[in-house]
N, C-alpha and C positions, 0 to 999 in steps of 0.2 A: 299600754302595750307591754307584753311580757319581754323580759330580757332575752329569752330563748328565740324570739322572733326578730329582735333587733340585731343581735350580735352577728349572726351569719351574713346578713346584708351588709353590715359594717365592714366585715373582713373581706367580702367580695369587692366592695368599693375600694378598700385600701390596696388589695392585690392588683386591681386594674390600674390604680394610680401608680403603684410601684412599677408595674410592667411598662407603663407609659414613659417612665424615667429611664428605662434601660438603654444602654448604649448598644446599637444594633450589631456592632462588631463582635460582641461577646455572646457565646452560646449559653443556653439554659444551664447545661451541666457544669459550666465553668464557674457558675455563681452558687452552686449547691455544695454544702459542706455537711455530709452525714456522719454520724458516729453511733456507736452502740456499746452499752455496758450490760454485762450479765453478772448477776451476783447471787450467791446462795449462802444461807446461814442456818445452822441447826443448833438448837439449845437444849441442854439437859438440865432438868429441874432437880435439885438435890433432895428436897423434902419428899416428893412423890416418887422419886426414882424413875421417872419417865421423861420422854421428850416433851418439852414445852412447845416447841415449834420446829418446823422444817420447811423453809421457804425458798422459793426461787423468784428472782425479780429480773425482768428484761426491760431495759430503758433505751429506747431509740431516740435519737435527737437529730433534727435537720435544721440547718440555718441556711436561708436563701438571702443572699446579699443583692439587693436591687442596684445599689451603687455604694459609694463610700459613706453615705449619710443614712441609708435606710436598709432595714433587714426584716425578715419574717422568721420567727423562731418557733419551732414545734418540739415539744418534749412529751413523750408518751411513757406509759408504764404498763407492763403485764405483771401482776402479782399473783403468786400461787403459794398457799400454805397448806401442805398436805395433811397436817394433823387436824385441820379445821378446829383449832382450839382457841386462838386469840379472838376471833370473831366467829362464834359458832353459827353455822347456817348462813343464810343470806340476810344481812341486816336490812331494816326498812328504810334507812337513810333519811329519817324524818327531820334531821337537823341540817340537811344539805339542800341547797337550791336545786331546782329542777334541771338546770343546765350545767350543774357541777357534779352530778352523781356518777359513781362508778358503774360500769356495765358488768354484772356478774354472769359469767358463763355457767358456773355451777357454784356450789358452796365452798369450793376450794380456790377458784380462780376468778379474778376480775381484771378488767381493762380500765385504765384511767387516763384521761387527757390531763397531764400534769401542768403543762404550760403551752400557750399558743398566743403569741403577742407580736404586734408590729411596732418597731422602733424606728424613729426618724429624728434627725436633728436639722432644724432650719433656722438660720439667722439667730443663733444663740438659744434656741428653744429645743429642748429634748422632750420628745413625746413618746410614751409607751402605752399602747392600747391593747387590751386583751387579758387573757388569763395569766397571772404572774404572781410572784412572791415579792412583797415589799418588806424589807427587813429594817427595823429600827433597833438600836441597842447592840451591845457587844458582850454581854455577860456570858459566863460559862455555867452549865449545869442547871441554872434556874433563870427563867425568863423574867424580865422586869418591864422594859419598854417594847419588847418584841411581841406586840399584841395586835398588830394590823391584820395578820393572817391567823385564822383559827388553827387548831391542832387536832390531829388524830391521836387519841390516847389508847390506841390498841396495845401499846407496850408501855403505858404510863408515860414517863419522861425519859425512857432509856434509849429511844430511837434518836438518830441524829436530827438536829433541828430542821435541816433542809428537807429531810425525808418526812418528818412528822407534820410540817406545816401543810395546810391545805391552800393551794393557790386559788386566788379569787379573780373573777372578771372585774377589771378595774381600769381606771385611767390615771396615769402618772405623768405630770408635767414638771420639767426641771429647767430653771433659768437662773441668771444672776442679776442682782440689783447691786451695782458697785461691788463691794467685797463680800456681799451676803449671798450665799447659795439658797435658792428657794425651791422647795419640792411641794407640789400640790397633789393631793390624792382624792379621788372620788371612787367609791366602791358601791355599786348598786346590787352586788351579789349577796343575797340573804342566806349565807352559809355560816354555820357555827361549829363549835367543837363537836367532834365525834367521840362521845363517851360510850362506855361499855355496859352491857346488861348485867343483872345480878349474878349470873352464873359464869361470867367471863373471868379469866385469871387476874386481870388488872382492873376489875371493877373497883371504883374508889368508894368504899363503904364509909370512909371518914367524912364524907360530905354532909351527911345528915345522920341523926341518931337512929339506933335500932328501935323498933317498936317494942312495947312491953310484952311480956310473955303472954301468949294466947291471943295476941293481936297481929294480924297480917299487915303487910305493906304492899302498896301498889303504886308503881312509878308510871304515871300517865304520859301520853304524848305531849311534847312541849307546845306551847302556844307561840308560834313563830311569826315574826313580822313578814309581810308579803308585798307591801307596796314598793313599786319600782324606785321612785325618786324620794318620797317622804321617809322611807325607811333605809335610805342609803347611809353609808358612813362617809365622813369627810375628814381629811387630815391636812396639816401644814407642818413642814419641817424646815427650819432655818439653820444654816451651817455657816461657820466662819472660822478663820485661822488668824489668831492674833497673839503676838509675843510668844510664839511657840506652843500655844494652846489650841487644840482642836475642840470646837464648841458646837453644840447644837441645841436648839429649842424646839420642842415637839408639842403639837396639840392634835387631839383626835376626838371627834364627836361621833360616837359609835354605840352600837348595842353590845353589851357584855356578851362574850362568846360562851360564857357559862351562865345558864339561867338562874333566876331566883327560885328556890325550891319551896313554894308555898305548900303547907301541909294542913290537912283537916281530917278529923275522925269521921268515918262514915260506916254504915252497915252495908256490906256487899254480900248478897246471897245469905243473909242472916249471920254473917261473921263480922265482928268489929275489925275495921281496917283503917290504917293510916293511908290516906290518899295523898300522894305527892304530885303536885301540879306545877311543873316547870314553866316559867314564863320569862322571856327575854326582856330586859329593861334597858332603857337609855342611860348612858352616863358620859362623862367627859373626862379626858385625861390631859394634864399639863405636865410636861417633864422636860428633861434635857440630858445631855451627856457632856463630859469633859475628859480630856486626856492630854498628857504632856510627857515627852521623853526626857529623862534625866540620865545621861550616860548610857549604861546598859540596862536601865530600868524604865518602865512606863507606869506612870500613876494615872488611874482612870476612875471614873465614877458615873453613875446614872441616878436620876431622880425621877419619880413619877408620883403625881398627886391626882388621885381619882376622886371626882365629885360624885357622891351618891352611890357608893358600892353597897350591894345587898349581901347580908350575912344570914345564914340559918342561925336561929337564936335559941339560947337556953331559957330565955325569959318566958314564963307561961302566959304573961300578959301581952306578948308581942302578937301582932295581927298575923295569923296564919304561920306563926313561928318564924317570921322573917323581920329583921331590923335593918335600918339603913344608916350608913355613916360615911363621911369622907375617909379616905384611906391613903396614907402617905408611905411610900416605899423608897428606900435608898440602897445603893450598892457602891462600895468602895473597893478598888482592886489595885494590886501591884503586880506587875509582870517583870521578872528578872531573867535576862538571857545572858549566858556566858558560854561561848563556844557551842557545843552540842547539847547543853543543858538549858531547860526552860522550867522555871518555877513560877506559879501564879497563885496568889491568895486573894480571896474575896470575902467581904463582910456585908451581909444583907440585913437590913433592919426594916421592920414593918410597924406602923402605928395605926390602930383603929382610933380615929380622932374623937368620936363621941363616946359617952358613957353608956355603952350597951353591953350585952352579954353574948358574944358570938359563940357558937357551938364549937367545941373541940379545939379551941385556940385561945390565946391570951391577947389582950389589947396591944401589948408590946411583944414582938417576937424577933428573934435573931437567928440567922442561919449562917454557917461558915462553909466555904469551899476551899479546897486546896488541890491544885493540879500540878503534877510534875511529869516531865518527859525528857527523854534523851534519845539521840539517834546514833546508830552504830553502823559499821560496815559500809562506809561511804554513803550514808543516808538511806541505805536499802532496808535497814531494820530500825523500827521505832518502838520504844517501850514507854508506856504512859500509865499514870494512875490518877484517878479523880476521886476525891472524898467530899461528900456533902453531908453536913451535920446540923441538926436543930439543937441549939443550946437550951431552949425552953423545955423540950420534950425528951431529949436524949436519944432521938432516933435519927436514922440516916441511911446512907448506902455508900459502898466502896466499889469502884469499877477499875480494875487493872486491864490494860490492853497491850497486845503485841501485834504489830503489822510488819509484814515482810514482802518486799517486791522480788518475786522470782525473776522477772524481766520487766521491760518497760510496759507490758500489757497486763501482767498478772500479779495480783496481790493476795497474800494469805493473811487471815485475820484470826486472832484468838483473844477472847475477852471473857470476863466474868462480871456478874452483878450480885453483890452480897448486901442484903438489907438487914437492918437490926433495929431493935426498939420495941415498944409496946404495940400490940396489935390494934389498939384504938387510934394510933397516930398515923399521920400521912405516909411516912416512909415505913414505919414498923408494921403496918397492916400487910405488907408484901414480903415479910421475912420468909414465909414458906414458898415464895416465888424466886428465891435466889437461884442462880443458874450459872452454867458455863456454856460458852458458845464458840463454835468454829465456823469460819466462813471463807469465801473466796470471791474475788472480783476479777473480771476479765473484760477488757475493753479494746475496741478498735476505732 
């Protein structure tokens, strides 16, 4: 049975159960907590001298509390991009599950159900069912353990993590076994990363090599898993606090949200063509986090070991130009807070464990990030700058930000994104997309 048929019935049942728990003395409106956020942002692209985007976002949210233990949460979004540049036209959404797709009113505007979940706590068990975000890890700028939810790469990695994540229909159960916190996750939603077409501003060309001169390339529709239970993702997270250390151990059995790009030479209408056939592959992740406060500083880290990561290969003997290897990633960070100043530095390392030839990367790679911020004018003005740099390839980007609260409801935003490096590298390929943006958020 399809998830699209099961979930509406499940939520109807949960709603009836919640209503049955209501105290008759309270009215419906007393338990309803609505809110609304309206945001707009316009970006000017330096290289082209034109607007890169001009967007409006409306985010309604409604929380209905059945009682002290149970609530139903709805978060929606209307997104409009008047330039029709980031996602030109109406995308086919072939990487998104049927019950998770956006509704496009036209090529500029779409409606999206961001979250809809029922949460309850009974006898030490916390249960959350529905469309939700499940966040693992705490790194800035670059994701490491935060792989439970896929991502929309409409703006590469420039968007806020919360906005770029794609919420999934899932079940999350949380409980304690003595001093160990346990989180169990089941995700039957076959939705994966939303990547961009060849002509999009943030199409990631560095994922696979360009074809030789005189040879076309054709990116085919991904072969996506579709079975409800057998193709589900499953995860376990254990947390503990001991001797001042916050610790977690994470395990995820999942399909990689980025497919393996199998490539073959074919003749298409008499023209030699590299046919790229994306296919999602199973893999497993074992990792964890740790952090401890030392005075005004926090030392933290993340580890992630991926079993069976697929890489596009430079090896001509590789089957369909793809090789497989275990993949080990680490992140170490230090956060220093003094008064209104915050400085955070991170060191990311990646090891391709097998002796293979991955395309456009080395087997050992290192990235650095540095984040600094300060608040002014009784915390109404915040200045921040983030720097992300690859030591192997010499590319990266810098993002300065200013945010100012006009009042308790209205915030002004000014930021820029400046990419640098070789055009063949992950960050350097977007150096002609460097931009400055102005935005506004208003909420009630």
